[in-house]
C-alpha positions as CSV (number, residue, x, y, z in Angstrom):
1,M,0.4,-10.5,22.9
2,T,0.0,-14.1,23.7
3,G,0.7,-17.0,21.3
4,P,-1.9,-19.4,19.8
5,R,-3.8,-21.6,22.3
6,A,-3.6,-25.3,22.2
7,A,-7.3,-25.8,22.1
8,A,-10.2,-23.5,21.2
9,E,-12.2,-22.2,24.0
10,R,-15.9,-23.0,24.3
11,A,-18.2,-20.0,24.7
12,I,-21.8,-19.4,25.6
13,L,-23.4,-16.3,24.0
14,V,-25.9,-14.3,25.9
15,G,-28.2,-11.6,24.5
16,T,-31.5,-9.8,25.0
17,P,-34.1,-8.4,22.5
18,R,-32.5,-5.0,23.3
19,S,-29.2,-6.2,22.1
20,R,-30.8,-7.8,19.0
21,A,-31.9,-4.4,17.5
22,G,-31.2,-4.6,13.8
23,A,-31.0,-8.4,13.7
24,S,-32.1,-10.0,10.5
25,P,-35.6,-11.3,10.4
26,G,-35.8,-14.9,11.6
27,G,-32.3,-14.8,13.0
28,T,-31.3,-15.4,16.6
29,G,-29.9,-12.0,16.9
30,L,-26.6,-13.4,18.1
31,S,-25.2,-14.5,14.7
32,E,-22.9,-11.5,14.5
33,L,-21.7,-12.1,18.1
34,G,-21.1,-15.7,17.0
35,R,-19.0,-14.6,14.1
36,L,-17.0,-12.3,16.4
37,A,-16.4,-15.2,18.8
38,D,-15.3,-17.3,15.8
39,T,-12.9,-14.6,14.7
40,A,-11.4,-14.5,18.2
41,G,-10.9,-18.3,18.1
42,A,-13.8,-19.6,20.2
43,I,-16.3,-22.4,19.6
44,V,-19.9,-21.4,20.3
45,A,-21.3,-24.0,22.6
46,D,-24.7,-22.5,23.3
47,E,-26.8,-19.4,23.1
48,I,-29.2,-17.8,25.7
49,V,-31.6,-15.0,25.0
50,Q,-33.8,-13.4,27.7
51,P,-36.4,-10.7,27.2
52,L,-35.7,-7.8,29.6
53,R,-37.4,-4.5,30.2
54,T,-34.4,-3.2,32.1
55,P,-31.1,-5.0,33.0
56,D,-30.8,-6.3,36.5
57,P,-28.2,-4.1,38.3
58,R,-26.5,-7.1,39.9
59,Y,-26.3,-9.7,37.1
60,Y,-27.8,-7.9,34.1
61,L,-30.0,-11.0,33.6
62,G,-32.7,-12.0,36.0
63,R,-31.6,-14.2,38.9
64,G,-33.4,-17.3,37.5
65,K,-31.8,-16.9,34.1
66,T,-28.4,-16.3,35.8
67,A,-28.7,-19.6,37.6
68,E,-29.7,-21.3,34.3
69,L,-26.6,-19.7,32.7
70,A,-24.3,-21.1,35.4
71,E,-25.9,-24.5,34.9
72,R,-25.4,-24.3,31.1
73,V,-21.7,-23.4,31.7
74,R,-21.2,-26.6,33.7
75,E,-23.1,-28.8,31.3
76,E,-21.3,-27.5,28.2
77,G,-17.9,-27.3,29.8
78,A,-17.7,-23.7,28.7
79,D,-14.6,-21.6,29.3
80,L,-16.2,-18.2,29.0
81,V,-19.5,-16.4,28.6
82,I,-19.9,-13.6,26.1
83,F,-22.6,-10.9,26.5
84,D,-23.9,-9.0,23.4
85,D,-24.4,-5.9,25.6
86,E,-21.9,-3.9,27.6
87,L,-21.7,-4.9,31.3
88,T,-20.9,-2.7,34.2
89,P,-17.8,-3.6,36.2
90,A,-20.0,-4.8,39.1
91,Q,-22.1,-7.0,36.8
92,G,-19.0,-8.6,35.3
93,R,-17.6,-9.4,38.8
94,N,-20.9,-10.9,40.0
95,L,-21.4,-13.0,36.9
96,E,-17.9,-14.4,37.1
97,A,-18.4,-15.3,40.7
98,K,-21.7,-17.1,39.8
99,C,-20.5,-18.9,36.7
100,K,-16.9,-19.7,37.8
101,V,-15.6,-18.7,34.3
102,R,-14.5,-15.6,32.6
103,V,-17.3,-13.2,31.5
104,L,-16.8,-10.9,28.6
105,D,-19.0,-8.3,27.0
106,R,-19.2,-7.3,23.3
107,T,-16.7,-4.5,23.8
108,E,-14.0,-6.7,25.4
109,L,-14.4,-9.2,22.6
110,I,-14.0,-6.6,19.9
111,L,-10.9,-5.2,21.7
112,D,-9.4,-8.7,21.9
113,I,-9.9,-9.3,18.2
114,F,-8.2,-5.9,17.4
115,A,-5.3,-6.9,19.7
116,T,-4.7,-10.0,17.6
117,R,-5.2,-8.3,14.2
118,A,-3.0,-5.2,14.7
119,R,0.2,-5.5,12.8
120,T,1.8,-2.0,12.6
121,R,3.3,-0.2,15.5
122,E,0.7,2.5,15.4
123,A,-2.2,0.1,15.2
124,R,-0.9,-1.8,18.2
125,M,-0.6,1.5,20.2
126,Q,-4.2,2.4,19.2
127,V,-5.5,-0.9,20.4
128,E,-3.6,-0.7,23.6
129,L,-4.9,2.8,24.3
130,A,-8.5,1.6,23.8
131,Q,-7.9,-1.4,26.0
132,L,-6.4,0.6,28.8
133,Q,-9.3,3.2,28.6
134,Y,-11.7,0.3,28.9
135,L,-9.7,-1.4,31.7
136,L,-9.3,1.7,33.9
137,P,-12.8,1.6,35.6
138,R,-12.6,-2.3,35.8
139,L,-9.4,-2.8,37.6
140,R,-10.9,-4.7,40.5
141,R,-12.4,-7.4,38.3
142,M,-9.5,-7.5,35.8
143,W,-6.7,-7.9,38.3
144,V,-7.1,-11.7,38.4
145,H,-6.4,-12.2,34.7
146,L,-3.9,-9.6,33.6
147,S,-0.9,-11.9,34.1
148,R,1.5,-12.5,31.2
149,I,1.5,-16.2,31.9
150,R,-2.2,-16.7,31.1
151,G,-3.9,-16.6,27.7
152,G,-7.4,-16.7,26.3
153,I,-10.0,-14.5,24.7
154,G,-10.3,-11.2,26.4
155,L,-6.9,-11.5,28.1
156,R,-4.6,-10.5,25.2
157,G,-3.7,-6.9,25.6
158,P,-1.3,-4.5,27.2
159,G,0.4,-7.3,29.2
160,E,0.6,-5.7,32.6
161,T,1.2,-8.0,35.6
162,Q,-1.1,-7.7,38.6
163,L,1.3,-5.5,40.6
164,E,1.6,-3.1,37.7
165,T,-2.0,-2.6,37.0
166,D,-2.9,0.4,39.2
167,R,-4.6,3.6,38.2
168,R,-1.4,5.7,38.3
169,L,0.6,3.6,35.9
170,I,-2.3,3.1,33.5
171,G,-3.0,6.8,33.5
172,A,0.7,7.5,32.7
173,R,0.7,4.9,29.9
174,I,-2.5,6.4,28.4
175,A,-0.8,9.8,28.4
176,E,2.3,8.3,26.8
177,L,0.3,6.5,24.1
178,G,-1.6,9.7,23.4
179,R,1.7,11.6,22.8
180,K,3.1,8.9,20.5
181,L,-0.1,8.7,18.5
182,G,0.0,12.4,18.1
183,S,3.5,12.2,16.7
184,A,2.4,9.5,14.3
185,A,-0.5,11.6,13.2
186,R,1.8,14.5,12.4
187,A,4.1,12.2,10.4
188,R,1.1,11.0,8.4
189,A,0.1,14.6,7.7
190,V,3.6,15.1,6.2
191,Q,3.1,12.0,4.0
192,R,-0.3,13.3,2.9
193,K,1.4,16.6,1.7
194,G,3.5,14.4,-0.6
195,R,0.2,13.2,-2.2
196,R,-0.8,16.7,-3.1
197,G,-2.5,16.8,-6.5
198,S,-3.6,13.2,-6.3
199,F,-7.3,12.3,-6.2
200,R,-7.8,10.4,-2.9
201,I,-10.7,8.1,-2.1
202,A,-11.4,6.2,1.2
203,L,-13.1,2.8,1.2
204,V,-15.4,2.7,4.3
205,G,-18.1,0.2,5.3
206,Y,-19.3,-2.4,7.7
207,T,-16.7,-5.1,8.5
208,N,-16.5,-8.0,6.0
209,A,-18.3,-5.9,3.4
210,G,-15.5,-6.6,0.9
211,K,-13.5,-3.4,1.0
212,S,-10.1,-5.2,0.8
213,S,-11.4,-7.4,-2.1
214,L,-12.6,-4.3,-3.9
215,L,-9.2,-2.6,-3.4
216,K,-7.4,-5.6,-4.7
217,A,-9.7,-5.9,-7.8
218,L,-9.4,-2.2,-8.6
219,S,-5.6,-1.8,-8.0
220,G,-4.4,-5.3,-9.1
221,S,-2.2,-5.4,-6.0
222,D,-1.9,-8.0,-3.3
223,Q,-4.2,-7.6,-0.3
224,F,-4.8,-9.9,2.6
225,I,-8.4,-11.2,2.3
226,E,-10.3,-13.5,4.7
227,D,-14.0,-14.2,5.2
228,R,-14.0,-13.1,8.9
229,L,-14.9,-10.0,10.7
230,F,-12.1,-7.4,11.0
231,A,-9.8,-9.6,8.8
232,T,-7.7,-6.5,8.1
233,L,-7.1,-3.8,10.6
234,D,-4.2,-1.7,9.3
235,P,-5.1,0.7,6.6
236,S,-3.4,0.4,3.2
237,T,-3.2,2.8,0.2
238,R,-2.9,1.6,-3.4
239,A,-2.9,3.4,-6.8
240,V,-6.0,2.6,-8.8
241,P,-5.8,3.1,-12.6
242,L,-9.0,4.6,-14.0
243,G,-8.2,4.7,-17.7
244,E,-7.2,7.5,-20.0
245,G,-4.0,8.0,-18.0
246,Y,-5.8,8.8,-14.8
247,E,-5.3,7.2,-11.4
248,A,-6.6,7.7,-7.9
249,L,-5.1,6.8,-4.5
250,A,-7.5,4.5,-2.6
251,T,-7.2,3.8,1.2
252,D,-8.8,0.8,2.8
253,T,-9.9,1.8,6.3
254,V,-10.9,-0.3,9.3
255,G,-14.4,-1.8,9.1
256,F,-17.3,-0.6,11.3
257,I,-19.7,-2.7,13.3
258,R,-22.9,-2.3,15.3
259,N,-22.1,-0.9,18.8
260,L,-18.5,-0.1,17.9
261,P,-16.8,0.6,21.3
262,H,-16.5,4.4,21.8
263,H,-13.0,4.0,23.1
264,L,-12.0,2.3,19.8
265,V,-13.6,5.0,17.7
266,A,-11.7,7.6,19.7
267,S,-8.3,5.8,19.5
268,F,-8.6,5.1,15.8
269,R,-9.7,8.7,15.0
270,S,-6.1,9.4,13.8
271,T,-6.1,6.5,11.4
272,L,-9.6,7.5,10.1
273,E,-8.1,10.9,9.3
274,E,-7.3,9.3,5.9
275,A,-11.1,9.3,5.3
276,N,-11.3,12.9,6.4
277,E,-8.6,14.0,4.0
278,A,-10.1,12.0,1.1
279,D,-11.8,13.8,-1.8
280,L,-14.5,11.1,-2.0
281,L,-15.8,8.3,0.2
282,V,-16.6,4.9,-1.3
283,H,-19.1,3.3,1.0
284,V,-18.9,-0.5,0.4
285,V,-22.0,-2.5,1.3
286,D,-22.4,-6.3,1.4
287,A,-25.5,-6.5,-0.8
288,S,-25.9,-10.2,-0.1
289,H,-26.3,-9.7,3.7
290,P,-30.0,-9.9,4.7
291,D,-29.4,-7.0,7.2
292,H,-27.4,-4.7,4.8
293,R,-29.7,-1.8,5.3
294,S,-29.0,-1.7,9.0
295,H,-25.3,-2.0,8.2
296,E,-25.5,1.1,6.0
297,E,-27.2,3.0,8.9
298,V,-24.4,1.9,11.3
299,V,-21.7,3.2,9.0
300,E,-23.5,6.5,8.4
301,S,-23.9,6.9,12.1
302,V,-20.2,6.3,12.8
303,L,-19.2,8.6,9.9
304,G,-21.4,11.3,11.4
305,E,-19.7,10.8,14.8
306,L,-16.3,11.3,13.1
307,G,-17.5,14.5,11.4
308,L,-17.7,12.9,7.9
309,G,-21.4,12.9,7.4
310,G,-22.7,14.5,4.2
311,R,-19.4,14.1,2.4
312,P,-19.4,13.2,-1.4
313,E,-20.0,9.5,-1.6
314,I,-20.3,6.6,-3.9
315,R,-22.3,3.7,-2.4
316,V,-21.0,0.4,-3.9
317,Y,-23.3,-2.6,-3.4
318,N,-20.8,-5.4,-3.5
319,K,-21.2,-9.2,-3.9
320,I,-24.1,-9.0,-6.3
321,D,-23.0,-12.4,-7.7
322,L,-24.5,-13.9,-4.6
323,L,-28.0,-12.4,-5.4
324,G,-30.6,-13.9,-7.7
325,A,-32.0,-11.9,-10.6
326,D,-35.2,-10.9,-8.7
327,E,-33.1,-9.9,-5.6
328,L,-30.8,-7.8,-7.7
329,L,-33.7,-6.1,-9.4
330,A,-35.4,-5.3,-6.0
331,L,-32.1,-3.9,-4.7
332,R,-31.7,-1.6,-7.7
333,E,-35.3,-0.4,-7.5
334,G,-35.1,0.1,-3.8
335,T,-31.9,2.2,-3.9
336,E,-32.1,5.9,-4.6
337,S,-29.5,8.3,-5.8
338,S,-29.0,11.6,-4.0
339,A,-27.1,14.8,-4.6
340,H,-24.0,13.5,-2.6
341,C,-24.4,9.7,-3.0
342,T,-24.3,7.7,-6.2
343,P,-25.2,3.9,-6.0
344,L,-23.3,1.3,-8.0
345,F,-23.6,-2.5,-8.1
346,V,-20.5,-4.6,-8.4
347,S,-18.9,-8.0,-7.9
348,T,-15.2,-8.3,-7.4
349,I,-15.1,-11.7,-9.2
350,F,-16.6,-10.2,-12.3
351,P,-14.2,-7.4,-13.5
352,A,-16.8,-6.0,-16.0
353,T,-19.0,-4.9,-13.2
354,L,-16.2,-2.6,-12.0
355,H,-16.2,-0.5,-15.2
356,P,-19.0,1.8,-14.1
357,L,-17.2,2.4,-10.8
358,R,-14.0,3.4,-12.6
359,G,-16.0,5.6,-14.9
360,E,-17.7,7.3,-12.0
361,L,-14.3,7.9,-10.3
362,L,-12.9,9.3,-13.5
363,G,-15.9,11.7,-13.8
364,R,-15.5,12.9,-10.3
365,I,-11.8,13.7,-10.9
366,R,-12.6,15.8,-14.0
367,A,-15.6,17.5,-12.3
368,E,-13.5,18.9,-9.5
369,R,-10.8,20.3,-11.8
370,K,-10.9,23.7,-13.5
371,R,-9.7,24.5,-17.0
372,I,-7.2,27.3,-17.1
373,A,-4.8,29.0,-19.5
374,V,-1.3,29.7,-18.0
375,R,1.2,32.1,-19.5
376,L,4.6,31.8,-18.0
377,P,8.3,32.4,-18.9
378,V,10.1,29.4,-20.4
379,T,12.5,29.6,-17.4
380,E,9.7,28.9,-14.9
381,G,10.5,25.1,-14.8
382,K,8.9,24.4,-11.4
383,A,5.5,25.8,-12.5
384,L,5.6,23.9,-15.8
385,A,6.6,20.7,-13.9
386,A,3.7,21.1,-11.5
387,L,1.3,21.5,-14.4
388,H,2.5,18.2,-15.9
389,E,2.6,16.3,-12.6
390,E,-0.6,17.5,-10.9
391,G,-2.7,18.6,-13.8
392,E,-4.0,17.4,-17.2
393,V,-2.1,19.4,-19.9
394,L,-4.4,19.9,-22.9
395,A,-2.1,22.0,-25.1
396,R,0.9,24.2,-25.1
397,E,2.6,26.6,-27.5
398,R,5.7,28.7,-27.3
399,D,6.0,32.4,-28.3
400,G,9.5,33.5,-28.0
401,C,10.5,33.4,-24.3
402,T,6.9,32.7,-23.2
403,L,4.9,29.5,-22.9
404,R,1.1,29.3,-23.1
405,V,-0.3,26.2,-21.5
406,E,-3.9,25.1,-21.3
407,A,-4.7,22.5,-18.7
408,R,-7.3,21.1,-16.3
409,V,-5.9,21.4,-12.7
410,P,-7.0,21.1,-9.1
411,P,-8.1,24.4,-7.7
412,A,-5.2,24.4,-5.2
413,L,-2.7,24.3,-8.0
414,A,-4.4,27.1,-9.9
415,G,-4.1,29.2,-6.7
416,R,-0.4,28.4,-6.3
417,L,0.4,29.2,-9.9
418,A,-1.5,32.6,-9.6
419,G,0.8,33.5,-6.7
420,I,4.0,33.1,-8.7
421,A,5.5,36.3,-10.0
422,G,5.5,36.5,-13.8
423,V,2.9,33.8,-14.2
424,E,-0.6,34.8,-15.6
425,V,-3.6,32.5,-14.9
426,S,-7.0,32.9,-16.6
427,D,-10.1,30.7,-16.6
428,V,-11.2,28.9,-19.8
429,A,-14.8,27.9,-20.4
430,D,-14.9,24.1,-19.8
431,G,-17.3,23.6,-22.7
432,K,-14.7,24.9,-25.2
433,P,-13.4,22.2,-27.6
434,E,-9.9,20.9,-27.0
435,P,-7.5,23.0,-29.0
436,P,-5.5,21.3,-31.8
437,T,-2.0,20.3,-30.8
438,D,-0.4,20.8,-34.3
439,G,2.3,18.3,-33.4
440,R,3.0,19.8,-30.0
441,R,2.9,17.8,-26.8
442,S,-0.6,16.7,-26.0
443,L,-2.5,15.2,-23.1
444,A,-1.6,11.7,-24.2
445,D,2.1,12.6,-24.1
446,N,1.9,14.0,-20.5
447,R,-0.3,11.5,-18.7
448,K,1.2,8.8,-16.5
449,P,1.8,5.6,-18.4
C-alpha cells in the first residue's frame, strides 16, 4: 500500500442517466461518486453527463463526447477520469489512450478506497482478493500502472510489479488468499461458539448511515467515526447494556453502496457471516438523506444476495435531529411496520431517543427465551452454572440433594439441559407470575452487573 501523496489528484467525473438511477431529485446524479472521489483523496475538477441509449463499445461515451472529455482533461489539468459505470477492459484502454490520463470506473474507485481503509490482516486479504479478481481480465490495460514505485487513486493494491502480473501468478495468489480466508472464517466460527447464549445483533446499512455512531452511543465504547463513505471497514463487536441486567453483543458491519462490486460482496462474505449468525439485524438508515428510500432498497437487495432477506429486523431511522418537525412527521407517517421489521427513529446526539431502541432489543431477547423449570442434583455444578451464565434465573429452591430452578433460557440451552442424565426439564406457562423468592437468590442477584 502506498503512502500519502504530496498533492491531491484532480478528477473529472463522468456519468449517464443510466448510472444516475436512484439519484436524488434535482441532483446531478454524480454527488455520490463525488463523495467517493473525495474519500479516495481526489479533488473533483469537473463533471460530464451524457444521455445514452446504449454504451458505445469502443469508448462507452459517444465519439464527440469522448473528444470533449479529452479536451476537458487538458483544460482542467486533470490527473484521472472516473466513470460512474463499469467499463470493459477495451473501453478503459481506449479512453486512456484518448485522454492521456488514467481512467477508472466506479468499481476500481471503491476497491481503491477499501485498500486504504483495511486495517486488519483479514480485511487486507479480502480487499486484495477482490482487486485481483477484478484485475485478472484487465491485465493488458493494468500492466502500465502496477509498479510499486507509482502511487495514485486506483493504483493502491496488491503491489505486484509488471513482470509479476501474469495470469498464472495471480491465479495462484487468488487460490492462496481463498485458503487463508477460509482458515480465518473457521477461527471466527470458534470465537462465535464462545458467545453462545449471548443475544447478537448486526448493524447493517448504507455507508455513512451512522452505524458506528450508533454503536458508540449504545455501548459507550470508543469507535472511529468520520463523515466519509466507508470511514470504517473492519467490523467491531461491542457489548450493549439494555437495562435490567441484560446486554446484547452488537457488531458493526461494512457499509453497503449502490452498485457494490460483486467481487467485493463475494470476498467479504466471510466477514458478513457475523450478520448471518446474528439473532437480529438492525438496519440503520440516514433519515436526513434525500435519497434514503433508495438506500434502503440497495441494502435489502444486498442482504437478499447474501441470503439474509426476510430476517427479523429493526429499521432505525438515524439523524432525525437534522430533520424539521414536518419532515419527521412525514417520515413517521410514511414508514410502515411489518411482521419482521420494526421502525424506530433516533438521533445519536440525543440519548433519550435511544431508549425505545434499547426497550425493543430487551423485548426481543425475552421473546425468544422460554420459561422452564429444571430439577437437578446439587452436584450438577456445570448445569447450574450454565443457567446463571446463559439464562435468567427467576427462582430456585433446595429440597435435600435436589435443586429446583425456574428460569428463562435460550431454546438451545433448554435442549442441552434436557440431554444431561439426572436433569429434568419441564415448560412453564410464560404468563405465570414470578414466584416469590423468600430470601433465596433472585434474578437481581444473578444478572450481570
